[in-house]
DONUGU-706142 format. One record per residue: x, y, z of N, C-alpha, C in turn; residue number from 1; residue in one letter. Coordinates in nm, 3 decimals. Layout:
REM residues N
+---------+---------+---------+---------+---------+---------+---------+---------+---------+-----+------+
!      nX !      nY !      nZ !     caX !     caY !     caZ !      cX !      cY !      cZ !  nr ! rest !
+---------+---------+---------+---------+---------+---------+---------+---------+---------+-----+------+
!       X !       Y !       Z !       X !       Y !       Z !       X !       Y !       Z ! NUM !    a !
...
+---------+---------+---------+---------+---------+---------+---------+---------+---------+-----+------+
END
This chain:
REM residues 80
+---------+---------+---------+---------+---------+---------+---------+---------+---------+-----+------+
!      nX !      nY !      nZ !     caX !     caY !     caZ !      cX !      cY !      cZ !  nr ! rest !
+---------+---------+---------+---------+---------+---------+---------+---------+---------+-----+------+
!  -1.311 !  -1.189 !  -0.948 !  -1.322 !  -1.111 !  -0.827 !  -1.223 !  -0.996 !  -0.834 !   1 !    m !
!  -1.266 !  -0.884 !  -0.783 !  -1.178 !  -0.766 !  -0.780 !  -1.109 !  -0.761 !  -0.644 !   2 !    r !
!  -0.978 !  -0.735 !  -0.647 !  -0.898 !  -0.729 !  -0.525 !  -0.817 !  -0.600 !  -0.527 !   3 !    v !
!  -0.814 !  -0.532 !  -0.412 !  -0.731 !  -0.413 !  -0.397 !  -0.626 !  -0.442 !  -0.290 !   4 !    t !
!  -0.501 !  -0.416 !  -0.322 !  -0.391 !  -0.434 !  -0.228 !  -0.331 !  -0.296 !  -0.201 !   5 !    v !
!  -0.328 !  -0.258 !  -0.074 !  -0.266 !  -0.131 !  -0.033 !  -0.132 !  -0.165 !   0.032 !   6 !    h !
!  -0.026 !  -0.102 !  -0.019 !   0.109 !  -0.128 !   0.031 !   0.170 !   0.004 !   0.077 !   7 !    i !
!   0.226 !   0.002 !   0.198 !   0.296 !   0.121 !   0.246 !   0.414 !   0.080 !   0.333 !   8 !    e !
!   0.509 !   0.171 !   0.345 !   0.625 !   0.143 !   0.429 !   0.583 !   0.131 !   0.574 !   9 !    r !
!   0.653 !   0.048 !   0.647 !   0.626 !   0.035 !   0.790 !   0.655 !   0.169 !   0.858 !  10 !    r !
!   0.584 !   0.198 !   0.968 !   0.600 !   0.328 !   1.034 !   0.743 !   0.361 !   1.077 !  11 !    p !
!   0.823 !   0.261 !   1.110 !   0.960 !   0.287 !   1.157 !   1.061 !   0.297 !   1.043 !  12 !    d !
!   1.015 !   0.287 !   0.918 !   1.102 !   0.296 !   0.801 !   1.089 !   0.436 !   0.741 !  13 !    i !
!   1.201 !   0.500 !   0.711 !   1.201 !   0.634 !   0.653 !   1.125 !   0.635 !   0.520 !  14 !    a !
!   1.058 !   0.744 !   0.493 !   0.983 !   0.761 !   0.369 !   1.030 !   0.892 !   0.304 !  15 !    d !
!   1.143 !   0.888 !   0.230 !   1.198 !   1.010 !   0.173 !   1.102 !   1.079 !   0.076 !  16 !    p !
!   1.026 !   1.003 !   0.000 !   0.930 !   1.063 !  -0.092 !   0.823 !   1.139 !  -0.013 !  17 !    e !
!   0.774 !   1.079 !   0.093 !   0.675 !   1.145 !   0.178 !   0.730 !   1.271 !   0.240 !  18 !    g !
!   0.856 !   1.267 !   0.285 !   0.919 !   1.386 !   0.345 !   0.931 !   1.498 !   0.243 !  19 !    s !
!   0.968 !   1.464 !   0.120 !   0.979 !   1.565 !   0.014 !   0.844 !   1.627 !  -0.016 !  20 !    t !
!   0.741 !   1.545 !  -0.023 !   0.606 !   1.596 !  -0.048 !   0.562 !   1.687 !   0.066 !  21 !    i !
!   0.590 !   1.646 !   0.190 !   0.552 !   1.728 !   0.306 !   0.619 !   1.865 !   0.300 !  22 !    a !
!   0.748 !   1.868 !   0.267 !   0.818 !   1.997 !   0.255 !   0.757 !   2.083 !   0.145 !  23 !    r !
!   0.724 !   2.021 !   0.033 !   0.666 !   2.096 !  -0.079 !   0.529 !   2.151 !  -0.043 !  24 !    s !
!   0.449 !   2.072 !   0.029 !   0.317 !   2.120 !   0.072 !   0.332 !   2.241 !   0.163 !  25 !    i !
!   0.428 !   2.235 !   0.255 !   0.453 !   2.348 !   0.345 !   0.499 !   2.469 !   0.265 !  26 !    t !
!   0.588 !   2.447 !   0.167 !   0.637 !   2.556 !   0.083 !   0.523 !   2.624 !   0.006 !  27 !    d !
!   0.418 !   2.550 !  -0.024 !   0.303 !   2.605 !  -0.095 !   0.208 !   2.679 !  -0.001 !  28 !    l !
!   0.240 !   2.680 !   0.128 !   0.161 !   2.756 !   0.223 !   0.060 !   2.675 !   0.302 !  29 !    g !
!   0.061 !   2.545 !   0.287 !  -0.031 !   2.460 !   0.363 !   0.039 !   2.416 !   0.491 !  30 !    f !
!   0.036 !   2.504 !   0.590 !   0.111 !   2.486 !   0.714 !   0.055 !   2.376 !   0.805 !  31 !    e !
!  -0.070 !   2.338 !   0.788 !  -0.134 !   2.241 !   0.879 !  -0.085 !   2.099 !   0.858 !  32 !    a !
!  -0.028 !   2.068 !   0.742 !   0.020 !   1.933 !   0.714 !   0.155 !   1.914 !   0.782 !  33 !    v !
!   0.163 !   1.816 !   0.872 !   0.286 !   1.794 !   0.947 !   0.361 !   1.669 !   0.904 !  34 !    t !
!   0.295 !   1.580 !   0.830 !   0.360 !   1.455 !   0.791 !   0.288 !   1.397 !   0.670 !  35 !    s !
!   0.366 !   1.333 !   0.583 !   0.310 !   1.263 !   0.467 !   0.379 !   1.127 !   0.457 !  36 !    v !
!   0.301 !   1.022 !   0.439 !   0.354 !   0.888 !   0.413 !   0.299 !   0.845 !   0.277 !  37 !    r !
!   0.385 !   0.791 !   0.193 !   0.341 !   0.748 !   0.061 !   0.319 !   0.597 !   0.060 !  38 !    t !
!   0.251 !   0.551 !  -0.041 !   0.226 !   0.409 !  -0.059 !   0.176 !   0.387 !  -0.200 !  39 !    g !
!   0.126 !   0.269 !  -0.224 !   0.071 !   0.241 !  -0.356 !  -0.046 !   0.143 !  -0.341 !  40 !    r !
!  -0.133 !   0.148 !  -0.438 !  -0.247 !   0.057 !  -0.441 !  -0.243 !  -0.019 !  -0.572 !  41 !    s !
!  -0.270 !  -0.147 !  -0.563 !  -0.276 !  -0.233 !  -0.682 !  -0.418 !  -0.288 !  -0.692 !  42 !    l !
!  -0.470 !  -0.291 !  -0.813 !  -0.605 !  -0.341 !  -0.836 !  -0.593 !  -0.464 !  -0.926 !  43 !    h !
!  -0.636 !  -0.578 !  -0.873 !  -0.624 !  -0.705 !  -0.945 !  -0.762 !  -0.759 !  -0.979 !  44 !    l !
!  -0.774 !  -0.823 !  -1.093 !  -0.892 !  -0.901 !  -1.128 !  -0.850 !  -1.047 !  -1.122 !  45 !    e !
!  -0.916 !  -1.124 !  -1.037 !  -0.880 !  -1.265 !  -1.017 !  -0.998 !  -1.351 !  -1.059 !  46 !    v !
!  -0.973 !  -1.445 !  -1.148 !  -1.076 !  -1.534 !  -1.197 !  -1.095 !  -1.649 !  -1.099 !  47 !    d !
!  -1.179 !  -1.625 !  -0.997 !  -1.204 !  -1.726 !  -0.894 !  -1.334 !  -1.690 !  -0.823 !  48 !    a !
!  -1.387 !  -1.785 !  -0.747 !  -1.514 !  -1.761 !  -0.678 !  -1.503 !  -1.774 !  -0.526 !  49 !    t !
!  -1.399 !  -1.838 !  -0.476 !  -1.382 !  -1.859 !  -0.333 !  -1.301 !  -1.745 !  -0.272 !  50 !    d !
!  -1.364 !  -1.664 !  -0.188 !  -1.300 !  -1.545 !  -0.131 !  -1.175 !  -1.582 !  -0.052 !  51 !    v !
!  -1.182 !  -1.684 !   0.030 !  -1.066 !  -1.723 !   0.111 !  -0.951 !  -1.773 !   0.024 !  52 !    e !
!  -0.981 !  -1.843 !  -0.084 !  -0.876 !  -1.888 !  -0.175 !  -0.810 !  -1.769 !  -0.244 !  53 !    d !
!  -0.891 !  -1.672 !  -0.285 !  -0.837 !  -1.551 !  -0.348 !  -0.748 !  -1.477 !  -0.248 !  54 !    v !
!  -0.794 !  -1.461 !  -0.125 !  -0.715 !  -1.393 !  -0.022 !  -0.582 !  -1.466 !   0.000 !  55 !    r !
!  -0.585 !  -1.598 !   0.004 !  -0.463 !  -1.677 !   0.023 !  -0.366 !  -1.656 !  -0.094 !  56 !    r !
!  -0.419 !  -1.660 !  -0.216 !  -0.334 !  -1.642 !  -0.335 !  -0.271 !  -1.503 !  -0.338 !  57 !    q !
!  -0.351 !  -1.401 !  -0.309 !  -0.300 !  -1.264 !  -0.314 !  -0.200 !  -1.241 !  -0.201 !  58 !    v !
!  -0.222 !  -1.301 !  -0.085 !  -0.124 !  -1.292 !   0.024 !   0.009 !  -1.352 !  -0.022 !  59 !    t !
!   0.003 !  -1.464 !  -0.088 !   0.126 !  -1.527 !  -0.139 !   0.193 !  -1.437 !  -0.243 !  60 !    e !
!   0.114 !  -1.374 !  -0.330 !   0.170 !  -1.281 !  -0.429 !   0.242 !  -1.165 !  -0.359 !  61 !    m !
!   0.179 !  -1.113 !  -0.254 !   0.240 !  -1.002 !  -0.180 !   0.372 !  -1.045 !  -0.117 !  62 !    c !
!   0.374 !  -1.161 !  -0.056 !   0.495 !  -1.210 !   0.012 !   0.608 !  -1.239 !  -0.086 !  63 !    e !
!   0.575 !  -1.283 !  -0.207 !   0.677 !  -1.323 !  -0.304 !   0.717 !  -1.214 !  -0.402 !  64 !    k !
!   0.625 !  -1.118 !  -0.430 !   0.653 !  -1.024 !  -0.538 !   0.606 !  -0.881 !  -0.513 !  65 !    l !
!   0.482 !  -0.864 !  -0.474 !   0.421 !  -0.731 !  -0.475 !   0.472 !  -0.638 !  -0.366 !  66 !    l !
!   0.503 !  -0.691 !  -0.249 !   0.549 !  -0.608 !  -0.138 !   0.684 !  -0.660 !  -0.089 !  67 !    a !
!   0.758 !  -0.572 !  -0.026 !   0.882 !  -0.612 !   0.039 !   0.850 !  -0.630 !   0.187 !  68 !    n !
!   0.832 !  -0.754 !   0.232 !   0.788 !  -0.777 !   0.370 !   0.886 !  -0.728 !   0.477 !  69 !    p !
!   1.007 !  -0.695 !   0.440 !   1.105 !  -0.645 !   0.536 !   1.074 !  -0.500 !   0.574 !  70 !    v !
!   1.028 !  -0.420 !   0.477 !   1.006 !  -0.277 !   0.504 !   0.863 !  -0.230 !   0.478 !  71 !    i !
!   0.777 !  -0.318 !   0.424 !   0.642 !  -0.274 !   0.388 !   0.535 !  -0.361 !   0.455 !  72 !    e !
!   0.423 !  -0.297 !   0.482 !   0.302 !  -0.366 !   0.527 !   0.200 !  -0.359 !   0.414 !  73 !    d !
!   0.107 !  -0.452 !   0.413 !   0.004 !  -0.448 !   0.311 !  -0.130 !  -0.494 !   0.369 !  74 !    y !
!  -0.236 !  -0.446 !   0.307 !  -0.370 !  -0.491 !   0.338 !  -0.436 !  -0.535 !   0.209 !  75 !    t !
!  -0.524 !  -0.633 !   0.222 !  -0.591 !  -0.690 !   0.105 !  -0.741 !  -0.673 !   0.124 !  76 !    i !
!  -0.805 !  -0.616 !   0.022 !  -0.951 !  -0.604 !   0.020 !  -1.003 !  -0.688 !  -0.096 !  77 !    e !
!  -1.088 !  -0.786 !  -0.066 !  -1.149 !  -0.867 !  -0.171 !  -1.291 !  -0.818 !  -0.191 !  78 !    v !
!  -1.326 !  -0.788 !  -0.315 !  -1.458 !  -0.739 !  -0.350 !  -1.529 !  -0.846 !  -0.433 !  79 !    h !
!  -1.608 !  -0.932 !  -0.368 !  -1.674 !  -1.042 !  -0.441 !  -1.771 !  -0.992 !  -0.547 !  80 !    p !
+---------+---------+---------+---------+---------+---------+---------+---------+---------+-----+------+
END
């Protein structure tokens, strides 16, 4: 099964990389962009057939390794 995990900083946590990108976009003349938030996406291939079991396993992976639950939120998409 293919799984996509989207991880981004929580809205109340500063995103210095996003701020730098926003300034650079403005410097290039794109005045309409007022904010940028960065994140990352992970694409996993999981050898399993039960969607709920895969979701449970990937949630555990996120909590233990893939995301920092103190400052990041994540969403999981399972593609059966």
